[in-house]
One Martini backbone bead per residue (centre of mass of N, CA, C, O) as a GRO file, in nm:
protein
  413
    1UNK     BB    1  -3.180  -3.410   8.209
    2UNK     BB    2  -3.222  -3.453   8.521
    3UNK     BB    3  -3.452  -3.683   8.490
    4UNK     BB    4  -3.218  -3.861   8.381
    5UNK     BB    5  -3.044  -4.124   8.348
    6UNK     BB    6  -2.753  -4.250   8.238
    7UNK     BB    7  -2.878  -4.429   8.006
    8UNK     BB    8  -3.071  -4.212   7.889
    9UNK     BB    9  -2.851  -4.005   7.820
   10UNK     BB   10  -2.677  -4.178   7.637
   11UNK     BB   11  -2.901  -4.231   7.437
   12UNK     BB   12  -2.988  -3.936   7.366
   13UNK     BB   13  -2.699  -3.850   7.256
   14UNK     BB   14  -2.731  -3.982   6.976
   15UNK     BB   15  -2.912  -3.768   6.860
   16UNK     BB   16  -2.692  -3.557   6.881
   17UNK     BB   17  -2.492  -3.699   6.695
   18UNK     BB   18  -2.667  -3.786   6.421
   19UNK     BB   19  -2.802  -3.496   6.350
   20UNK     BB   20  -2.571  -3.387   6.194
   21UNK     BB   21  -2.624  -3.559   5.952
   22UNK     BB   22  -2.918  -3.472   5.889
   23UNK     BB   23  -2.843  -3.173   5.842
   24UNK     BB   24  -2.590  -3.181   5.646
   25UNK     BB   25  -2.638  -3.438   5.451
   26UNK     BB   26  -2.950  -3.449   5.404
   27UNK     BB   27  -3.060  -3.123   5.411
   28UNK     BB   28  -2.807  -2.928   5.305
   29UNK     BB   29  -2.511  -2.923   5.200
   30UNK     BB   30  -2.507  -3.176   5.010
   31UNK     BB   31  -2.744  -3.101   4.825
   32UNK     BB   32  -2.619  -2.828   4.735
   33UNK     BB   33  -2.354  -2.940   4.632
   34UNK     BB   34  -2.476  -3.141   4.426
   35UNK     BB   35  -2.602  -2.927   4.250
   36UNK     BB   36  -2.337  -2.800   4.155
   37UNK     BB   37  -2.210  -3.052   4.037
   38UNK     BB   38  -2.447  -3.120   3.835
   39UNK     BB   39  -2.432  -2.846   3.679
   40UNK     BB   40  -2.141  -2.887   3.584
   41UNK     BB   41  -2.245  -3.162   3.429
   42UNK     BB   42  -2.530  -3.079   3.275
   43UNK     BB   43  -2.771  -3.073   3.456
   44UNK     BB   44  -3.088  -3.050   3.533
   45UNK     BB   45  -3.272  -2.966   3.794
   46UNK     BB   46  -3.487  -3.194   3.774
   47UNK     BB   47  -3.286  -3.432   3.736
   48UNK     BB   48  -3.124  -3.396   4.006
   49UNK     BB   49  -3.367  -3.433   4.185
   50UNK     BB   50  -3.427  -3.715   4.092
   51UNK     BB   51  -3.153  -3.856   4.144
   52UNK     BB   52  -3.173  -3.810   4.449
   53UNK     BB   53  -3.427  -3.972   4.493
   54UNK     BB   54  -3.319  -4.249   4.380
   55UNK     BB   55  -3.086  -4.280   4.592
   56UNK     BB   56  -3.259  -4.297   4.843
   57UNK     BB   57  -3.430  -4.542   4.757
   58UNK     BB   58  -3.197  -4.752   4.707
   59UNK     BB   59  -3.048  -4.740   4.992
   60UNK     BB   60  -3.305  -4.796   5.168
   61UNK     BB   61  -3.363  -5.084   5.054
   62UNK     BB   62  -3.131  -5.235   5.187
   63UNK     BB   63  -3.228  -5.197   5.484
   64UNK     BB   64  -3.518  -5.296   5.448
   65UNK     BB   65  -3.443  -5.596   5.380
   66UNK     BB   66  -3.257  -5.643   5.649
   67UNK     BB   67  -3.404  -5.557   5.915
   68UNK     BB   68  -3.569  -5.802   6.032
   69UNK     BB   69  -3.338  -6.018   6.052
   70UNK     BB   70  -3.144  -5.851   6.212
   71UNK     BB   71  -3.334  -5.803   6.447
   72UNK     BB   72  -3.367  -6.099   6.524
   73UNK     BB   73  -3.065  -6.159   6.579
   74UNK     BB   74  -3.033  -5.921   6.794
   75UNK     BB   75  -3.202  -6.059   7.028
   76UNK     BB   76  -2.957  -6.185   7.098
   77UNK     BB   77  -2.727  -6.191   7.326
   78UNK     BB   78  -2.506  -5.918   7.237
   79UNK     BB   79  -2.602  -5.817   6.930
   80UNK     BB   80  -2.698  -5.524   6.923
   81UNK     BB   81  -2.425  -5.377   6.945
   82UNK     BB   82  -2.279  -5.504   6.703
   83UNK     BB   83  -2.469  -5.385   6.484
   84UNK     BB   84  -2.437  -5.094   6.558
   85UNK     BB   85  -2.125  -5.077   6.505
   86UNK     BB   86  -2.131  -5.154   6.208
   87UNK     BB   87  -2.312  -4.916   6.099
   88UNK     BB   88  -2.158  -4.688   6.219
   89UNK     BB   89  -1.893  -4.727   6.068
   90UNK     BB   90  -2.008  -4.689   5.780
   91UNK     BB   91  -2.120  -4.402   5.820
   92UNK     BB   92  -1.859  -4.251   5.910
   93UNK     BB   93  -1.668  -4.337   5.677
   94UNK     BB   94  -1.840  -4.218   5.431
   95UNK     BB   95  -1.861  -3.934   5.536
   96UNK     BB   96  -1.556  -3.892   5.515
   97UNK     BB   97  -1.527  -3.956   5.202
   98UNK     BB   98  -1.682  -3.701   5.089
   99UNK     BB   99  -1.416  -3.522   5.120
  100UNK     BB  100  -1.260  -3.704   4.867
  101UNK     BB  101  -1.427  -3.616   4.631
  102UNK     BB  102  -1.444  -3.517   4.333
  103UNK     BB  103  -1.595  -3.222   4.200
  104UNK     BB  104  -1.657  -3.389   3.898
  105UNK     BB  105  -1.828  -3.642   4.070
  106UNK     BB  106  -2.160  -3.713   4.119
  107UNK     BB  107  -2.171  -4.026   4.130
  108UNK     BB  108  -1.968  -4.082   4.355
  109UNK     BB  109  -2.116  -3.910   4.560
  110UNK     BB  110  -2.379  -4.083   4.557
  111UNK     BB  111  -2.248  -4.347   4.646
  112UNK     BB  112  -2.147  -4.253   4.927
  113UNK     BB  113  -2.422  -4.154   5.026
  114UNK     BB  114  -2.560  -4.431   5.025
  115UNK     BB  115  -2.377  -4.553   5.249
  116UNK     BB  116  -2.446  -4.343   5.472
  117UNK     BB  117  -2.750  -4.432   5.477
  118UNK     BB  118  -2.698  -4.728   5.563
  119UNK     BB  119  -2.562  -4.651   5.835
  120UNK     BB  120  -2.768  -4.470   5.956
  121UNK     BB  121  -3.021  -4.654   5.934
  122UNK     BB  122  -2.905  -4.918   6.072
  123UNK     BB  123  -2.845  -4.793   6.345
  124UNK     BB  124  -3.149  -4.706   6.413
  125UNK     BB  125  -3.263  -4.980   6.476
  126UNK     BB  126  -3.097  -5.026   6.753
  127UNK     BB  127  -3.142  -4.764   6.891
  128UNK     BB  128  -3.451  -4.782   6.920
  129UNK     BB  129  -3.442  -5.061   7.073
  130UNK     BB  130  -3.294  -4.947   7.333
  131UNK     BB  131  -3.539  -4.805   7.469
  132UNK     BB  132  -3.627  -5.062   7.637
  133UNK     BB  133  -3.346  -5.073   7.812
  134UNK     BB  134  -3.358  -4.763   7.943
  135UNK     BB  135  -3.685  -4.766   7.967
  136UNK     BB  136  -3.994  -4.716   8.057
  137UNK     BB  137  -4.319  -4.699   7.959
  138UNK     BB  138  -4.380  -4.426   8.107
  139UNK     BB  139  -4.095  -4.273   7.980
  140UNK     BB  140  -4.079  -4.286   7.667
  141UNK     BB  141  -4.180  -4.022   7.560
  142UNK     BB  142  -3.974  -3.841   7.708
  143UNK     BB  143  -3.712  -3.975   7.606
  144UNK     BB  144  -3.766  -3.961   7.302
  145UNK     BB  145  -3.810  -3.647   7.296
  146UNK     BB  146  -3.530  -3.566   7.408
  147UNK     BB  147  -3.369  -3.686   7.190
  148UNK     BB  148  -3.476  -3.509   6.953
  149UNK     BB  149  -3.418  -3.240   7.091
  150UNK     BB  150  -3.115  -3.277   7.107
  151UNK     BB  151  -3.074  -3.312   6.801
  152UNK     BB  152  -3.155  -3.013   6.725
  153UNK     BB  153  -2.933  -2.877   6.891
  154UNK     BB  154  -2.673  -3.038   6.821
  155UNK     BB  155  -2.683  -2.985   6.507
  156UNK     BB  156  -2.625  -2.664   6.520
  157UNK     BB  157  -2.325  -2.656   6.582
  158UNK     BB  158  -2.190  -2.783   6.326
  159UNK     BB  159  -2.359  -2.605   6.140
  160UNK     BB  160  -2.253  -2.325   6.222
  161UNK     BB  161  -1.969  -2.386   6.150
  162UNK     BB  162  -2.029  -2.437   5.849
  163UNK     BB  163  -2.138  -2.164   5.784
  164UNK     BB  164  -1.886  -2.005   5.846
  165UNK     BB  165  -1.699  -2.144   5.642
  166UNK     BB  166  -1.868  -2.064   5.391
  167UNK     BB  167  -1.863  -1.760   5.430
  168UNK     BB  168  -1.553  -1.721   5.443
  169UNK     BB  169  -1.517  -1.830   5.156
  170UNK     BB  170  -1.696  -1.627   4.997
  171UNK     BB  171  -1.524  -1.376   5.135
  172UNK     BB  172  -1.209  -1.461   5.129
  173UNK     BB  173  -1.099  -1.524   5.425
  174UNK     BB  174  -1.071  -1.804   5.332
  175UNK     BB  175  -0.823  -2.003   5.148
  176UNK     BB  176  -1.100  -2.135   5.013
  177UNK     BB  177  -1.317  -2.298   4.854
  178UNK     BB  178  -1.639  -2.396   4.849
  179UNK     BB  179  -1.602  -2.700   4.815
  180UNK     BB  180  -1.397  -2.722   5.052
  181UNK     BB  181  -1.589  -2.625   5.266
  182UNK     BB  182  -1.795  -2.862   5.234
  183UNK     BB  183  -1.590  -3.084   5.312
  184UNK     BB  184  -1.541  -2.991   5.598
  185UNK     BB  185  -1.828  -3.048   5.699
  186UNK     BB  186  -1.810  -3.355   5.671
  187UNK     BB  187  -1.585  -3.396   5.880
  188UNK     BB  188  -1.741  -3.268   6.120
  189UNK     BB  189  -1.969  -3.464   6.118
  190UNK     BB  190  -1.811  -3.733   6.176
  191UNK     BB  191  -1.672  -3.638   6.443
  192UNK     BB  192  -1.931  -3.586   6.601
  193UNK     BB  193  -2.062  -3.859   6.580
  194UNK     BB  194  -1.835  -4.014   6.715
  195UNK     BB  195  -1.803  -3.877   6.992
  196UNK     BB  196  -2.132  -3.891   7.086
  197UNK     BB  197  -2.138  -4.221   7.090
  198UNK     BB  198  -1.975  -4.315   7.336
  199UNK     BB  199  -2.183  -4.327   7.570
  200UNK     BB  200  -2.347  -4.561   7.441
  201UNK     BB  201  -2.112  -4.771   7.424
  202UNK     BB  202  -2.059  -4.765   7.749
  203UNK     BB  203  -2.374  -4.760   7.896
  204UNK     BB  204  -2.535  -4.938   7.675
  205UNK     BB  205  -2.749  -5.226   7.719
  206UNK     BB  206  -2.869  -5.543   7.681
  207UNK     BB  207  -3.145  -5.668   7.863
  208UNK     BB  208  -3.330  -5.766   7.644
  209UNK     BB  209  -3.354  -6.121   7.552
  210UNK     BB  210  -3.239  -6.397   7.379
  211UNK     BB  211  -3.116  -6.694   7.403
  212UNK     BB  212  -2.882  -6.863   7.290
  213UNK     BB  213  -2.829  -7.061   6.992
  214UNK     BB  214  -2.836  -7.277   6.761
  215UNK     BB  215  -2.858  -7.167   6.467
  216UNK     BB  216  -2.946  -6.842   6.463
  217UNK     BB  217  -3.031  -6.778   6.174
  218UNK     BB  218  -3.235  -6.998   6.117
  219UNK     BB  219  -3.412  -6.922   6.376
  220UNK     BB  220  -3.471  -6.635   6.292
  221UNK     BB  221  -3.642  -6.702   6.051
  222UNK     BB  222  -3.854  -6.859   6.199
  223UNK     BB  223  -3.944  -6.629   6.390
  224UNK     BB  224  -4.022  -6.435   6.169
  225UNK     BB  225  -4.243  -6.618   6.030
  226UNK     BB  226  -4.415  -6.656   6.286
  227UNK     BB  227  -4.486  -6.358   6.320
  228UNK     BB  228  -4.627  -6.339   6.045
  229UNK     BB  229  -4.829  -6.572   6.095
  230UNK     BB  230  -4.924  -6.404   6.380
  231UNK     BB  231  -5.058  -6.122   6.319
  232UNK     BB  232  -5.329  -6.146   6.476
  233UNK     BB  233  -5.164  -6.123   6.756
  234UNK     BB  234  -5.051  -5.822   6.622
  235UNK     BB  235  -5.257  -5.621   6.508
  236UNK     BB  236  -5.199  -5.335   6.638
  237UNK     BB  237  -4.907  -5.315   6.536
  238UNK     BB  238  -4.967  -5.339   6.218
  239UNK     BB  239  -5.160  -5.101   6.204
  240UNK     BB  240  -4.948  -4.889   6.277
  241UNK     BB  241  -4.739  -4.960   6.053
  242UNK     BB  242  -4.925  -4.865   5.827
  243UNK     BB  243  -4.948  -4.576   5.915
  244UNK     BB  244  -4.645  -4.513   5.930
  245UNK     BB  245  -4.567  -4.583   5.634
  246UNK     BB  246  -4.716  -4.321   5.522
  247UNK     BB  247  -4.649  -4.062   5.712
  248UNK     BB  248  -4.329  -4.097   5.718
  249UNK     BB  249  -4.285  -4.066   5.418
  250UNK     BB  250  -4.357  -3.765   5.404
  251UNK     BB  251  -4.157  -3.664   5.614
  252UNK     BB  252  -3.886  -3.777   5.488
  253UNK     BB  253  -3.918  -3.632   5.211
  254UNK     BB  254  -3.915  -3.341   5.312
  255UNK     BB  255  -3.641  -3.360   5.441
  256UNK     BB  256  -3.468  -3.466   5.188
  257UNK     BB  257  -3.600  -3.233   4.968
  258UNK     BB  258  -3.606  -2.930   5.051
  259UNK     BB  259  -3.343  -2.812   4.928
  260UNK     BB  260  -3.410  -2.878   4.632
  261UNK     BB  261  -3.661  -2.701   4.629
  262UNK     BB  262  -3.533  -2.439   4.703
  263UNK     BB  263  -3.338  -2.428   4.467
  264UNK     BB  264  -3.562  -2.427   4.243
  265UNK     BB  265  -3.670  -2.141   4.354
  266UNK     BB  266  -3.385  -1.962   4.396
  267UNK     BB  267  -3.252  -2.009   4.659
  268UNK     BB  268  -3.005  -1.940   4.841
  269UNK     BB  269  -2.768  -2.102   5.018
  270UNK     BB  270  -2.768  -1.920   5.270
  271UNK     BB  271  -3.064  -1.899   5.318
  272UNK     BB  272  -3.113  -2.199   5.357
  273UNK     BB  273  -2.927  -2.237   5.602
  274UNK     BB  274  -3.072  -2.039   5.791
  275UNK     BB  275  -3.356  -2.163   5.778
  276UNK     BB  276  -3.271  -2.448   5.883
  277UNK     BB  277  -3.161  -2.355   6.151
  278UNK     BB  278  -3.429  -2.234   6.260
  279UNK     BB  279  -3.580  -2.504   6.253
  280UNK     BB  280  -3.428  -2.630   6.498
  281UNK     BB  281  -3.527  -2.421   6.717
  282UNK     BB  282  -3.820  -2.494   6.685
  283UNK     BB  283  -3.811  -2.810   6.730
  284UNK     BB  284  -3.721  -2.830   7.027
  285UNK     BB  285  -3.983  -2.738   7.187
  286UNK     BB  286  -4.195  -2.908   7.026
  287UNK     BB  287  -4.090  -3.184   7.111
  288UNK     BB  288  -4.126  -3.154   7.415
  289UNK     BB  289  -4.433  -3.086   7.396
  290UNK     BB  290  -4.521  -3.353   7.289
  291UNK     BB  291  -4.432  -3.520   7.527
  292UNK     BB  292  -4.612  -3.372   7.742
  293UNK     BB  293  -4.890  -3.405   7.597
  294UNK     BB  294  -4.900  -3.717   7.593
  295UNK     BB  295  -4.959  -3.750   7.902
  296UNK     BB  296  -5.257  -3.622   7.859
  297UNK     BB  297  -5.361  -3.713   7.543
  298UNK     BB  298  -5.182  -3.895   7.400
  299UNK     BB  299  -5.022  -4.018   7.121
  300UNK     BB  300  -5.236  -4.028   6.901
  301UNK     BB  301  -5.322  -3.717   6.898
  302UNK     BB  302  -5.038  -3.618   6.822
  303UNK     BB  303  -5.036  -3.759   6.545
  304UNK     BB  304  -5.272  -3.615   6.424
  305UNK     BB  305  -5.143  -3.330   6.437
  306UNK     BB  306  -4.892  -3.395   6.258
  307UNK     BB  307  -5.047  -3.475   6.007
  308UNK     BB  308  -5.212  -3.214   5.965
  309UNK     BB  309  -4.966  -3.031   5.934
  310UNK     BB  310  -4.841  -3.170   5.679
  311UNK     BB  311  -5.078  -3.126   5.491
  312UNK     BB  312  -5.058  -2.821   5.492
  313UNK     BB  313  -4.770  -2.799   5.389
  314UNK     BB  314  -4.824  -2.917   5.105
  315UNK     BB  315  -5.016  -2.696   5.016
  316UNK     BB  316  -4.831  -2.455   5.062
  317UNK     BB  317  -4.585  -2.557   4.890
  318UNK     BB  318  -4.720  -2.508   4.611
  319UNK     BB  319  -4.723  -2.170   4.648
  320UNK     BB  320  -4.445  -2.106   4.677
  321UNK     BB  321  -4.167  -1.838   4.591
  322UNK     BB  322  -4.012  -1.747   4.837
  323UNK     BB  323  -3.806  -1.717   5.111
  324UNK     BB  324  -4.042  -1.651   5.308
  325UNK     BB  325  -4.217  -1.892   5.235
  326UNK     BB  326  -3.998  -2.101   5.314
  327UNK     BB  327  -3.980  -2.017   5.610
  328UNK     BB  328  -4.270  -2.089   5.689
  329UNK     BB  329  -4.251  -2.385   5.606
  330UNK     BB  330  -4.012  -2.459   5.805
  331UNK     BB  331  -4.163  -2.385   6.070
  332UNK     BB  332  -4.383  -2.593   6.037
  333UNK     BB  333  -4.203  -2.836   6.036
  334UNK     BB  334  -4.061  -2.786   6.315
  335UNK     BB  335  -4.336  -2.822   6.485
  336UNK     BB  336  -4.365  -3.160   6.382
  337UNK     BB  337  -4.111  -3.343   6.330
  338UNK     BB  338  -4.014  -3.440   6.614
  339UNK     BB  339  -4.287  -3.525   6.736
  340UNK     BB  340  -4.372  -3.755   6.536
  341UNK     BB  341  -4.118  -3.924   6.575
  342UNK     BB  342  -4.110  -3.965   6.888
  343UNK     BB  343  -4.394  -4.083   6.928
  344UNK     BB  344  -4.373  -4.321   6.738
  345UNK     BB  345  -4.142  -4.467   6.891
  346UNK     BB  346  -4.287  -4.488   7.173
  347UNK     BB  347  -4.554  -4.611   7.091
  348UNK     BB  348  -4.419  -4.875   6.984
  349UNK     BB  349  -4.256  -4.954   7.240
  350UNK     BB  350  -4.517  -5.012   7.417
  351UNK     BB  351  -4.624  -5.264   7.234
  352UNK     BB  352  -4.371  -5.441   7.255
  353UNK     BB  353  -4.184  -5.699   7.321
  354UNK     BB  354  -3.880  -5.666   7.474
  355UNK     BB  355  -3.724  -5.932   7.382
  356UNK     BB  356  -3.843  -5.842   7.075
  357UNK     BB  357  -3.746  -5.549   6.979
  358UNK     BB  358  -3.576  -5.587   6.726
  359UNK     BB  359  -3.771  -5.724   6.550
  360UNK     BB  360  -3.989  -5.498   6.561
  361UNK     BB  361  -3.794  -5.268   6.479
  362UNK     BB  362  -3.749  -5.391   6.203
  363UNK     BB  363  -4.033  -5.337   6.106
  364UNK     BB  364  -4.037  -5.036   6.163
  365UNK     BB  365  -3.802  -4.985   5.955
  366UNK     BB  366  -3.912  -5.114   5.702
  367UNK     BB  367  -4.157  -4.931   5.684
  368UNK     BB  368  -3.996  -4.671   5.682
  369UNK     BB  369  -3.797  -4.736   5.442
  370UNK     BB  370  -4.000  -4.814   5.221
  371UNK     BB  371  -4.138  -4.538   5.242
  372UNK     BB  372  -3.867  -4.381   5.145
  373UNK     BB  373  -3.904  -4.476   4.860
  374UNK     BB  374  -4.180  -4.367   4.760
  375UNK     BB  375  -4.171  -4.061   4.799
  376UNK     BB  376  -3.925  -3.980   4.620
  377UNK     BB  377  -4.042  -4.128   4.377
  378UNK     BB  378  -4.288  -3.962   4.345
  379UNK     BB  379  -4.154  -3.685   4.316
  380UNK     BB  380  -3.974  -3.761   4.074
  381UNK     BB  381  -4.198  -3.835   3.874
  382UNK     BB  382  -4.369  -3.581   3.886
  383UNK     BB  383  -4.140  -3.384   3.815
  384UNK     BB  384  -4.064  -3.501   3.540
  385UNK     BB  385  -4.349  -3.497   3.412
  386UNK     BB  386  -4.396  -3.162   3.475
  387UNK     BB  387  -4.133  -2.980   3.569
  388UNK     BB  388  -4.254  -2.970   3.881
  389UNK     BB  389  -4.185  -2.974   4.219
  390UNK     BB  390  -4.465  -2.888   4.344
  391UNK     BB  391  -4.619  -3.144   4.255
  392UNK     BB  392  -4.461  -3.348   4.428
  393UNK     BB  393  -4.540  -3.224   4.701
  394UNK     BB  394  -4.851  -3.243   4.676
  395UNK     BB  395  -4.859  -3.570   4.649
  396UNK     BB  396  -4.815  -3.629   4.965
  397UNK     BB  397  -5.100  -3.625   5.076
  398UNK     BB  398  -5.174  -3.913   5.038
  399UNK     BB  399  -5.000  -4.027   5.267
  400UNK     BB  400  -5.140  -3.881   5.504
  401UNK     BB  401  -5.425  -3.983   5.467
  402UNK     BB  402  -5.360  -4.286   5.490
  403UNK     BB  403  -5.233  -4.263   5.776
  404UNK     BB  404  -5.482  -4.161   5.922
  405UNK     BB  405  -5.676  -4.394   5.860
  406UNK     BB  406  -5.509  -4.617   5.993
  407UNK     BB  407  -5.483  -4.487   6.283
  408UNK     BB  408  -5.787  -4.520   6.361
  409UNK     BB  409  -5.755  -4.847   6.402
  410UNK     BB  410  -5.598  -4.792   6.655
  411UNK     BB  411  -5.556  -4.919   6.984
  412UNK     BB  412  -5.414  -4.757   7.242
  413UNK     BB  413  -5.490  -4.949   7.493
   0.00000   0.00000   0.00000
């Protein structure tokens, strides 16, 4: 962090803050907790996995539909941080509410989870767009990679606290039930997210913007449609977005549904938590490595490497049977997960006009979020149709192949 200025550090710390949500709510404790609640409600394993996938698809669709126009409005001076604060409040509030949902109500639990996803995803639109305000084009790969790397380390701290609480509960050392222990982890997550977002709120401001106009909403729609009308003038940007649409779909689906898959394989809750914790420690150095290698090889080649790694992961995921197999799979995911996300963000940030960064990052997020609808939906449908989650994971290869093909059409220079 010594090489980063105050604004870059404050921006990168938000990855440290919100990655606790990604780890605990999206990837580990909540999915496992939901499985136990769903089982108590009489749901089959495959149906609960499918219901989880449908919830992710529905909630991300809301943000996807709003992203471009919100981004266009946020390009006006002073609006970027206002929208950031709005979605941030929704995310933290509903993450807190997860701790107060009755243990026998899986539908209400999924309802609140959907709103946490809306808040988390909506906030990221404006967080990503702030990258152009805090960093130069030459430093974006480094700063973006440091942000993701900080996220992987930062998320492990509240996560390890959560593991300790769960273990002490299971051993009857803490006089609380396992469901109550899970609820405490949700509270810890929301507090962590809140505290470490403060530096961004204090030190990061919108530098590149469009001057305020009368009828900003109406004119934002006009600017949005004008951009779409002139796609040929932004051909390279939209070619990348189509590539991103496919490969990030596969990435996000694997992140969001990994624990459900592990549970379906019969891996215990504690084993899953430990494996996913180790994944964070693997992801930390590999994310920084991606950032450093991109300075020598270029971002596009690093994206190729990430896509190839995930394709292999899908094939291997079809054959895994034991906790050791799942551990190997998780380590492979850790080696590429942060790198492909960080380089995608900075690669796109270098391409867009800075004063319209929110508008273009709105497109970036709508492509990413609409993609996040298709992946879980694909896994859910294939899983329900075949009764085997492994078939759903294997089907994700299609997305990585399509992403690779589209990326070859992008002119990095």
